[in-house]
Every structure is written in C-alpha cells, then in structure tokens.
N, CA, C and O of each residue as an XYZ file, in Angstrom:
716
protein
N      58.775     63.837     -7.197
C      58.852     64.931     -8.234
C      57.539     65.756     -8.157
O      56.460     65.231     -7.883
N      57.694     67.083     -8.416
C      56.661     68.028     -8.396
C      55.920     67.876     -9.770
O      56.516     67.516    -10.785
N      54.645     68.160     -9.739
C      53.920     68.178    -10.941
C      53.083     69.440    -11.085
O      52.658     70.023    -10.087
N      52.842     69.870    -12.336
C      52.105     71.151    -12.545
C      50.657     70.819    -12.437
O      50.208     69.838    -13.030
N      49.887     71.614    -11.686
C      48.502     71.371    -11.481
C      47.764     72.727    -11.934
O      48.058     73.814    -11.435
N      46.782     72.565    -12.920
C      46.059     73.617    -13.321
C      44.777     73.638    -12.560
O      43.850     72.893    -12.878
N      44.702     74.464    -11.575
C      43.416     74.659    -10.751
C      43.083     76.065    -10.877
O      43.731     76.869    -10.207
N      42.065     76.511    -11.726
C      41.622     77.823    -11.825
C      40.820     78.240    -10.648
O      39.964     77.468    -10.217
N      41.023     79.406    -10.085
C      40.206     80.065     -9.129
C      39.807     81.492     -9.471
O      40.448     82.093    -10.333
N      38.813     82.052     -8.863
C      38.450     83.374     -9.181
C      39.206     84.320     -8.406
O      39.762     83.918     -7.383
N      39.309     85.640     -8.790
C      39.998     86.727     -8.142
C      39.423     86.752     -6.667
O      40.197     86.883     -5.718
N      38.152     86.633     -6.496
C      37.540     86.767     -5.322
C      38.007     85.655     -4.301
O      38.205     85.889     -3.109
N      38.160     84.439     -4.892
C      38.651     83.261     -4.095
C      40.131     83.556     -3.607
O      40.512     83.302     -2.465
N      40.902     84.105     -4.566
C      42.289     84.396     -4.154
C      42.393     85.476     -3.058
O      43.227     85.409     -2.154
N      41.548     86.416     -3.183
C      41.577     87.545     -2.124
C      41.022     87.047     -0.838
O      41.481     87.472      0.223
N      40.047     86.158     -0.867
C      39.538     85.482      0.444
C      40.660     84.727      0.998
O      40.861     84.753      2.212
N      41.410     84.053      0.204
C      42.490     83.237      0.767
C      43.589     84.030      1.362
O      44.222     83.583      2.319
N      43.854     85.221      0.825
C      44.765     86.139      1.379
C      44.263     86.655      2.780
O      44.974     86.629      3.784
N      43.036     87.102      2.754
C      42.172     87.682      3.873
C      42.270     86.547      5.026
O      42.444     86.905      6.190
N      42.169     85.306      4.724
C      42.013     84.281      5.707
C      43.362     83.663      6.073
O      43.425     82.674      6.803
N      44.422     84.248      5.564
C      45.848     83.866      5.933
C      46.259     82.549      5.308
O      47.229     81.928      5.740
N      45.533     82.123      4.302
C      46.054     80.909      3.548
C      47.056     81.117      2.594
O      47.765     80.163      2.274
N      47.246     82.374      2.020
C      48.280     82.735      1.038
C      49.243     83.668      1.712
O      48.892     84.585      2.454
N      50.447     83.377      1.410
C      51.720     84.176      1.819
C      52.599     84.337      0.616
O      52.397     83.725     -0.433
N      53.717     85.299      0.829
C      54.608     85.328     -0.252
C      55.917     84.874      0.181
O      56.251     84.991      1.360
N      56.761     84.311     -0.784
C      58.035     84.002     -0.396
C      58.874     85.157      0.141
O      58.688     86.290     -0.303
N      59.772     84.921      1.062
C      60.506     86.004      1.671
C      61.367     86.856      0.671
O      61.754     87.976      1.004
N      61.671     86.307     -0.579
C      62.588     86.968     -1.460
C      61.811     87.819     -2.415
O      62.401     88.239     -3.410
N      60.558     88.119     -2.225
C      59.751     89.028     -3.064
C      60.255     90.441     -2.908
O      60.714     90.817     -1.829
N      60.183     91.212     -3.931
C      60.451     92.623     -3.930
C      59.526     93.444     -3.148
O      58.412     92.995     -2.880
N      59.888     94.609     -2.757
C      58.929     95.507     -2.022
C      57.717     95.825     -2.901
O      57.753     95.543     -4.099
N      56.711     96.368     -2.382
C      55.493     96.760     -3.086
C      55.880     98.139     -3.796
O      56.339     99.086     -3.156
N      55.663     98.168     -5.117
C      56.112     99.346     -5.871
C      55.027     99.903     -6.720
O      55.275    100.940     -7.335
N      53.857     99.349     -6.835
C      52.816     99.814     -7.694
C      52.321    101.241     -7.271
O      52.290    101.597     -6.093
N      51.946    102.010     -8.298
C      51.387    103.345     -7.995
C      49.817    103.152     -8.088
O      49.294    102.109     -8.479
N      49.158    104.233     -7.701
C      47.693    104.266     -7.730
C      47.180    104.088     -9.204
O      46.182    103.407     -9.441
N      47.860    104.690    -10.135
C      47.449    104.640    -11.535
C      47.543    103.145    -11.988
O      46.659    102.614    -12.660
N      48.612    102.540    -11.595
C      48.679    101.075    -12.052
C      47.496    100.189    -11.414
O      46.969     99.275    -12.048
N      47.168    100.501    -10.250
C      45.987     99.742     -9.659
C      44.785    100.076    -10.409
O      44.001     99.182    -10.726
N      44.557    101.408    -10.745
C      43.379    101.788    -11.386
C      43.360    101.103    -12.856
O      42.314    100.673    -13.344
N      44.435    101.049    -13.422
C      44.498    100.434    -14.814
C      44.229     98.890    -14.660
O      43.597     98.238    -15.492
N      44.734     98.414    -13.596
C      44.439     96.890    -13.441
C      43.092     96.598    -13.309
O      42.611     95.634    -13.904
N      42.347     97.408    -12.513
C      40.817     97.196    -12.381
C      40.129     97.420    -13.798
O      39.227     96.679    -14.191
N      40.606     98.472    -14.524
C      39.951     98.755    -15.783
C      40.290     97.558    -16.651
O      39.369     97.144    -17.356
N      41.361     96.983    -16.714
C      41.563     95.704    -17.466
C      40.658     94.584    -17.111
O      40.116     93.899    -17.977
N      40.486     94.387    -15.782
C      39.594     93.363    -15.321
C      38.184     93.637    -15.691
O      37.490     92.717    -16.125
N      37.727     94.791    -15.557
C      36.350     95.067    -15.980
C      36.108     94.899    -17.483
O      35.003     94.571    -17.915
N      37.169     95.131    -18.271
C      37.112     94.926    -19.741
C      37.365     93.508    -20.155
O      37.379     93.205    -21.348
N      37.553     92.683    -19.258
C      37.671     91.220    -19.450
C      38.994     91.098    -20.300
O      39.027     90.297    -21.235
N      40.048     91.855    -20.000
C      41.376     91.653    -20.556
C      42.142     90.649    -19.781
O      41.892     90.554    -18.580
N      42.978     89.942    -20.279
C      43.857     88.954    -19.475
C      44.737     89.786    -18.536
O      45.197     90.854    -18.939
N      44.969     89.373    -17.399
C      45.838     90.121    -16.385
C      46.974     89.116    -16.021
O      47.579     89.242    -14.957
N      47.261     88.130    -16.894
C      48.366     87.114    -16.757
C      47.968     86.157    -15.665
O      46.933     86.290    -15.011
N      48.790     85.244    -15.510
C      48.538     84.206    -14.496
C      49.276     84.403    -13.283
O      50.169     85.247    -13.208
N      48.925     83.623    -12.283
C      49.690     83.614    -11.015
C      50.362     82.271    -10.735
O      49.775     81.231    -11.033
N      51.505     82.257    -10.204
C      52.199     81.153     -9.896
C      52.182     80.836     -8.316
O      52.715     81.577     -7.490
N      51.542     79.713     -8.019
C      51.380     79.307     -6.602
C      52.281     78.194     -6.257
O      52.611     77.385     -7.125
N      52.727     78.097     -4.960
C      53.553     77.022     -4.536
C      52.841     76.419     -3.347
O      52.680     77.128     -2.354
N      52.412     75.207     -3.358
C      51.819     74.534     -2.309
C      52.861     74.157     -1.253
O      53.795     73.397     -1.511
N      52.670     74.705     -0.081
C      53.553     74.461      0.994
C      53.027     73.539      2.001
O      51.864     73.626      2.394
N      53.900     72.603      2.454
C      53.520     71.694      3.492
C      54.715     71.296      4.377
O      55.774     71.904      4.226
N      54.617     70.359      5.252
C      55.691     69.974      6.090
C      56.837     69.282      5.253
O      57.958     69.214      5.757
N      56.631     68.826      4.138
C      57.590     68.263      3.368
C      58.571     69.180      2.671
O      59.704     68.793      2.383
N      58.116     70.439      2.392
C      58.978     71.353      1.652
C      59.159     72.753      2.403
O      59.595     73.727      1.790
N      58.829     72.812      3.669
C      58.989     73.955      4.480
C      59.608     73.465      5.802
O      59.125     72.512      6.414
N      60.741     74.173      6.246
C      61.327     73.913      7.510
C      61.124     74.983      8.401
O      60.502     75.972      8.013
N      61.633     74.901      9.711
C      61.432     75.905     10.706
C      62.023     77.302     10.247
O      61.521     78.378     10.570
N      63.090     77.166      9.498
C      63.726     78.461      9.101
C      63.324     78.992      7.676
O      63.985     79.860      7.105
N      62.274     78.455      7.177
C      61.819     78.963      5.939
C      60.839     80.172      6.203
O      59.774     79.979      6.789
N      61.201     81.363      5.782
C      60.388     82.507      6.045
C      59.525     82.990      4.810
O      59.823     82.777      3.635
N      58.464     83.642      5.235
C      57.491     84.097      4.246
C      57.149     85.541      4.591
O      57.642     86.094      5.574
N      56.278     86.153      3.746
C      55.807     87.523      4.084
C      54.341     87.468      3.939
O      53.815     86.775      3.068
N      53.681     88.175      4.762
C      52.186     88.412      4.768
C      51.943     89.508      3.782
O      52.817     90.332      3.512
N      50.717     89.516      3.230
C      50.389     90.575      2.283
C      50.140     91.815      3.117
O      49.851     91.756      4.312
N      50.268     92.944      2.429
C      50.076     94.363      3.079
C      48.547     94.451      3.229
O      47.762     93.961      2.417
N      48.198     95.116      4.333
C      46.870     95.479      4.635
C      46.661     96.910      4.460
O      45.518     97.352      4.341
N      47.754     97.714      4.434
C      47.741     99.138      4.179
C      48.980     99.640      3.530
O      50.063     99.072      3.674
N      48.805    100.743      2.793
C      49.923    101.252      2.083
C      49.682    102.829      2.088
O      48.543    103.296      2.120
N      50.735    103.553      2.058
C      50.731    104.982      1.848
C      51.524    105.312      0.637
O      52.671    104.936      0.397
N      50.683    106.141     -0.167
C      51.257    106.695     -1.388
C      51.762    108.140     -1.205
O      51.197    108.924     -0.441
N      52.795    108.448     -1.899
C      53.288    109.934     -1.745
C      52.494    110.774     -2.594
O      51.599    110.300     -3.294
N      52.797    112.099     -2.568
C      52.014    113.059     -3.262
C      52.020    112.756     -4.815
O      51.117    113.213     -5.514
N      52.969    112.036     -5.324
C      52.915    111.721     -6.771
C      52.042    110.371     -6.943
O      51.929    109.812     -8.034
N      51.508    109.959     -5.895
C      50.672    108.673     -5.904
C      51.491    107.381     -6.199
O      51.010    106.398     -6.762
N      52.730    107.479     -5.778
C      53.618    106.210     -5.959
C      53.763    105.741     -4.503
O      53.875    106.506     -3.545
N      53.748    104.365     -4.438
C      53.881    103.727     -3.177
C      55.166    103.967     -2.554
O      56.218    103.833     -3.179
N      55.103    104.362     -1.192
C      56.342    104.508     -0.466
C      57.024    103.235     -0.332
O      56.372    102.202     -0.477
N      58.279    103.194     -0.070
C      59.005    101.985      0.031
C      58.434    101.181      1.288
O      58.617    101.571      2.441
N      57.758    100.078      0.976
C      57.193     99.336      2.024
C      57.819     97.959      2.067
O      57.814     97.227      1.078
N      58.348     97.620      3.203
C      58.829     96.304      3.465
C      57.732     95.353      3.983
O      56.952     95.721      4.861
N      57.679     94.107      3.422
C      56.729     93.157      3.914
C      57.327     92.599      5.247
O      58.542     92.482      5.403
N      56.461     92.281      6.143
C      56.949     91.572      7.347
C      57.220     90.150      7.203
O      56.424     89.376      6.672
N      58.441     89.784      7.717
C      58.814     88.310      7.677
C      58.018     87.575      8.761
O      57.736     88.064      9.855
N      57.693     86.371      8.348
C      56.899     85.601      9.321
C      57.158     83.997      9.044
O      57.433     83.615      7.906
N      57.067     83.185     10.023
C      57.148     81.783      9.804
C      55.611     81.419      9.717
O      54.749     82.185     10.149
N      55.349     80.305      9.181
C      53.923     79.880      8.916
C      53.640     78.484      9.516
O      54.486     77.608      9.697
N      52.272     78.408      9.808
C      51.751     77.174     10.273
C      51.083     76.512      9.018
O      50.096     77.060      8.528
N      51.575     75.368      8.485
C      51.180     74.857      7.232
C      49.835     74.245      7.303
O      49.275     73.866      6.274
N      49.239     74.121      8.584
C      47.888     73.640      8.718
C      46.932     74.749      8.324
O      45.815     74.443      7.905
N      47.299     76.025      8.433
C      46.437     77.153      7.998
C      46.867     77.728      6.698
O      46.071     77.915      5.779
N      48.135     78.006      6.630
C      48.732     78.581      5.345
C      49.361     77.505      4.524
O      50.327     76.831      4.882
N      48.728     77.407      3.395
C      49.175     76.221      2.512
C      49.727     76.712      1.135
O      50.164     75.859      0.363
N      49.737     78.000      0.784
C      50.178     78.420     -0.610
C      51.099     79.684     -0.427
O      50.863     80.588      0.375
N      52.077     79.633     -1.198
C      52.996     80.881     -1.272
C      52.909     81.382     -2.736
O      52.954     80.576     -3.665
N      52.791     82.650     -2.929
C      52.774     83.266     -4.224
C      54.226     83.499     -4.759
O      55.014     84.230     -4.158
N      54.520     82.889     -5.836
C      55.808     83.065     -6.490
C      55.835     84.010     -7.567
O      56.895     84.572     -7.843
N      54.645     84.276     -8.288
C      54.519     85.243     -9.344
C      53.189     85.763     -9.211
O      52.236     84.993     -9.093
N      53.032     87.166     -9.221
C      51.742     87.866     -9.221
C      51.509     88.636     -7.950
O      50.400     89.093     -7.673
N      52.617     88.784     -7.141
C      52.524     89.480     -5.859
C      52.119     91.002     -5.987
O      51.362     91.529     -5.173
N      52.623     91.618     -6.969
C      52.228     93.090     -7.142
C      50.751     93.199     -7.445
O      50.068     94.050     -6.876
N      50.235     92.343     -8.343
C      48.858     92.349     -8.773
C      47.970     91.971     -7.649
O      47.000     92.680     -7.381
N      48.253     90.838     -6.935
C      47.442     90.336     -5.876
C      47.394     91.406     -4.783
O      46.309     91.774     -4.333
N      48.561     91.912     -4.349
C      48.635     92.896     -3.345
C      47.770     94.130     -3.747
O      47.004     94.633     -2.925
N      47.885     94.582     -4.929
C      47.056     95.624     -5.381
C      45.594     95.485     -5.280
O      44.868     96.371     -4.828
N      45.173     94.315     -5.729
C      43.686     93.936     -5.629
C      43.362     93.840     -4.239
O      42.342     94.407     -3.847
N      44.098     93.191     -3.421
C      43.695     93.059     -2.041
C      43.701     94.468     -1.299
O      42.768     94.701     -0.532
N      44.632     95.359     -1.472
C      44.596     96.556     -0.926
C      43.485     97.464     -1.330
O      42.963     98.260     -0.548
N      43.121     97.309     -2.648
C      41.974     98.203     -3.042
C      40.602     97.807     -2.680
O      39.645     98.582     -2.695
N      40.550     96.519     -2.344
C      39.138     95.875     -1.865
C      39.073     95.854     -0.305
O      38.099     96.308      0.295
N      40.140     95.313      0.319
C      40.155     95.021      1.763
C      40.974     95.814      2.608
O      40.754     95.845      3.819
N      42.018     96.543      2.022
C      43.021     97.266      2.786
C      42.697     98.747      2.962
O      41.613     99.260      2.688
N      43.807     99.394      3.471
C      43.732    100.785      3.565
C      44.748    101.429      2.656
O      45.906    101.022      2.565
N      44.270    102.433      2.002
C      45.203    103.238      1.172
C      45.167    104.751      1.641
O      44.134    105.341      1.958
N      46.337    105.252      1.641
C      46.552    106.660      2.155
C      47.412    107.412      1.275
O      48.314    106.847      0.656
N      47.188    108.670      1.176
C      48.104    109.577      0.413
C      48.698    110.580      1.433
O      48.039    111.221      2.252
N      50.059    110.622      1.260
C      50.776    111.644      2.079
C      50.906    112.864      1.224
O      51.443    112.831      0.117
N      50.377    113.991      1.791
C      50.322    115.239      1.084
C      51.763    115.715      0.776
O      52.701    115.284      1.447
N      51.946    116.582     -0.213
C      53.214    117.067     -0.635
C      53.871    117.760      0.610
O      53.187    118.387      1.419
N      55.171    117.625      0.723
C      56.010    118.106      1.797
C      55.728    117.602      3.199
O      56.298    118.106      4.167
N      54.811    116.561      3.325
C      54.592    116.007      4.641
C      55.634    115.002      4.894
O      55.999    114.301      3.950
N      56.177    114.843      6.106
C      57.225    113.977      6.447
C      56.517    112.541      6.674
O      55.338    112.431      7.012
N      57.372    111.478      6.448
C      56.935    110.185      6.523
C      56.271    109.835      7.774
O      55.230    109.181      7.732
N      56.810    110.235      8.963
C      56.324    109.937     10.237
C      55.533    111.046     10.843
O      55.300    111.037     12.052
N      55.113    111.988     10.075
C      54.264    113.175     10.662
C      52.912    112.752     11.031
O      52.322    113.389     11.903
N      52.320    111.681     10.429
C      51.017    111.379     10.732
C      49.997    112.114      9.874
O      48.823    111.745      9.897
N      50.365    113.083      9.157
C      49.445    113.759      8.280
C      49.217    113.062      6.938
O      49.935    113.302      5.967
N      48.198    112.192      6.903
C      47.841    111.460      5.690
C      46.444    111.576      5.413
O      45.651    111.865      6.309
N      46.061    111.354      4.143
C      44.682    111.466      3.713
C      44.223    110.054      3.401
O      44.822    109.410      2.539
N      43.160    109.523      4.076
C      42.651    108.170      3.787
C      41.831    108.278      2.374
O      41.159    109.269      2.089
N      41.960    107.217      1.586
C      41.381    107.174      0.347
C      40.800    105.757      0.131
O      41.235    104.788      0.753
N      39.821    105.676     -0.755
C      39.234    104.433     -1.125
C      39.096    104.317     -2.680
O      39.066    105.338     -3.368
N      39.016    103.141     -3.199
C      38.886    103.018     -4.606
C      37.518    103.163     -5.084
O      36.646    102.508     -4.514
N      37.203    103.950     -6.079
C      35.868    104.163     -6.541
C      35.858    103.723     -7.935
O      36.690    104.152     -8.735
N      34.887    102.825     -8.281
C      34.743    102.269     -9.592
C      33.342    102.836    -10.102
O      32.264    102.523     -9.597
N      33.500    103.673    -11.124
C      32.300    104.119    -11.781
C      32.166    103.324    -13.097
O      32.991    103.398    -14.008
N      31.011    102.526    -13.121
C      30.840    101.504    -14.214
C      30.238    102.089    -15.500
O      30.038    101.382    -16.488
N      29.955    103.392    -15.461
C      29.445    104.008    -16.706
C      30.692    104.416    -17.546
O      31.295    105.459    -17.291
N      31.065    103.590    -18.536
C      32.295    103.778    -19.214
C      32.255    105.082    -20.177
O      33.267    105.572    -20.679
N      31.069    105.523    -20.343
C      30.841    106.764    -21.286
C      31.179    108.061    -20.416
O      31.152    109.150    -20.988
N      31.476    107.995    -19.147
C      31.579    109.165    -18.376
C      32.951    109.806    -18.489
O      33.086    110.986    -18.163
N      33.905    109.138    -18.905
C      35.226    109.681    -19.155
C      35.683    109.812    -20.644
O      35.282    108.976    -21.453
N      36.373    110.662    -20.973
C      36.893    110.744    -22.327
C      38.096    109.866    -22.449
O      38.939    109.858    -21.552
N      38.219    109.083    -23.581
C      39.286    108.133    -23.697
C      40.252    108.721    -24.720
O      39.874    109.208    -25.786
N      41.484    108.647    -24.339
C      42.567    109.105    -25.333
C      42.945    107.930    -26.120
O      43.752    107.101    -25.700
N      42.315    107.846    -27.363
C      42.580    106.767    -28.142
C      44.095    106.649    -28.618
O      44.556    105.564    -28.975
N      44.754    107.676    -28.607
C      46.143    107.651    -28.878
C      47.072    106.980    -27.797
O      48.117    106.393    -28.076
N      46.608    107.125    -26.642
C      47.427    106.639    -25.488
C      47.272    105.129    -25.250
O      46.162    104.672    -24.977
N      48.287    104.391    -25.341
C      48.236    102.967    -25.019
C      47.822    102.784    -23.546
O      48.377    103.455    -22.675
N      46.889    101.917    -23.257
C      46.570    101.541    -21.951
C      45.753    102.665    -21.271
O      45.754    102.737    -20.042
N      45.093    103.497    -21.985
C      44.232    104.572    -21.416
C      43.067    103.750    -20.817
O      42.717    102.680    -21.315
N      42.458    104.317    -19.681
C      41.386    103.757    -18.955
C      40.079    103.944    -19.713
O      39.837    104.999    -20.299
N      39.168    102.825    -19.696
C      37.896    103.033    -20.336
C      36.801    103.380    -19.242
O      35.827    104.078    -19.521
N      37.013    102.871    -18.031
C      36.073    103.177    -16.928
C      36.621    104.249    -16.078
O      37.830    104.482    -16.055
N      35.831    104.856    -15.434
C      36.257    105.959    -14.378
C      36.579    105.290    -13.026
O      35.732    105.248    -12.134
N      37.840    104.756    -12.883
C      38.243    104.104    -11.744
C      39.359    104.947    -11.124
O      40.399    105.168    -11.744
N      39.128    105.419     -9.878
C      40.132    106.269     -9.260
C      40.037    106.134     -7.753
O      38.994    105.783     -7.201
N      41.140    106.419     -7.114
C      41.162    106.550     -5.634
C      40.641    107.931     -5.297
O      40.953    108.901     -5.988
N      39.845    108.030     -4.235
C      39.260    109.310     -3.829
C      39.116    109.398     -2.366
O      38.767    108.407     -1.725
N      39.391    110.654     -1.739
C      39.152    110.671     -0.287
C      37.755    111.245     -0.120
O      37.317    111.456      1.011
N      37.044    111.501     -1.205
C      35.549    111.947     -1.091
C      34.656    110.819     -1.479
O      33.627    111.042     -2.117
N      35.003    109.634     -1.125
C      34.287    108.425     -1.550
C      32.825    108.418     -1.123
O      31.964    107.944     -1.864
N      32.530    108.959      0.106
C      31.151    108.977      0.581
C      30.173    109.834     -0.263
O      28.989    109.530     -0.412
N      30.754    110.921     -0.799
C      29.979    111.867     -1.598
C      29.762    111.347     -2.976
O      28.776    111.675     -3.634
N      30.735    110.488     -3.438
C      30.690    110.179     -4.954
C      29.719    109.079     -5.233
O      28.961    109.212     -6.194
N      29.665    108.024     -4.506
C      28.750    106.909     -4.974
C      28.480    105.958     -3.853
O      29.394    105.667     -3.082
N      27.268    105.449     -3.712
C      26.910    104.472     -2.700
C      27.486    103.064     -3.063
O      27.527    102.150     -2.239
N      27.913    102.955     -4.307
C      28.428    101.678     -4.797
C      29.899    101.566     -4.717
O      30.439    100.741     -5.454
N      30.652    102.318     -3.885
C      32.082    102.264     -3.969
C      32.565    100.893     -3.400
O      31.877    100.131     -2.721
N      33.795    100.713     -3.767
C      34.487     99.404     -3.260
C      35.075     99.724     -1.941
O      35.687     98.860     -1.312
C-alpha cells in the first residue's frame, strides 16, 4: 500500500532536479498555457512569501512503471505570442530510466515549468503578425527588480504586483542582477 510522505524541499532543489532529469511529468498533463504575466505574478508571490500551493510528486520505480509508461520532459524553451500568451506547446513524450529519473509531477506542472523556464530556460516573444515558423522572434529574460517602491501598486486590483518583475529583451541594459 502507498503511503503519504511529507518531504519538504526548496524551490531551488526542485528546479535542480528538473535540470538534472530527475523529475518528469505524467504523459496526461495538459499543454503549457501560462502567460508571461502569470509567471511575473508567481515570482512576485514568492518574493512576498505568499504560499504558492503544494506540489504532488509520485515516486517512480521498477515496481510502478512498465516499458509502456510514458512521461514528458519539462520545457526548456517557450515562445509567447504578441499578447504574451504561451503558444500551444506540446511536451515531448519519453520513456524513463528509473535509475536516474525517480519522480513524476502530478500537480504543479504549470508552476514548476514557469519557474524552470524563467531561471534556466529560454523565453521568446513572437512579434505581432509574425508567422509561427518564420524564425522572427525576440529573446527575452526575466528581470527581477527588488526595490518594491519602484512601481506603483494598484491597491484596487486583486493580485497586483508589488515588485517590478518583468520579461525584457533589454536585460543587459537594465540590471547586472538579472535572473
């Protein structure tokens, strides 16, 4: 019988596990759908020490995975359209070696993918009217400005950002402390 284990890890540890190929997603996960604004607000919540919910992990091993059990790797790059919404991205199906990959993410895929992409991945913006396969994209990186007094806060708007966190293609000119 399975038992519930409460093992807390840091966000950094989870992202390192993704980077090292220890974490995958179950093949039934939906496509990546988050927008740039959602990623920016997620980072804002983390910096403000707000809860970002829990993640549900499934320990995989030879006893619960067969040769025909498929998983998906996390995205290492994503392109956002001119409205800064993620294009429909399908995850690649893969089989796993349980000696290296030992955990599948059952809940939290959008959040973990967003965190991974913003720190270790590639984010691109497709300009308005550019075709999907035209190759005309603008590379962008996440910029986190820790001076929370730099932006005006709309107190009326629920979930307004407190920190100046945004994706920018001018990252080199903005700050030496960019992510």
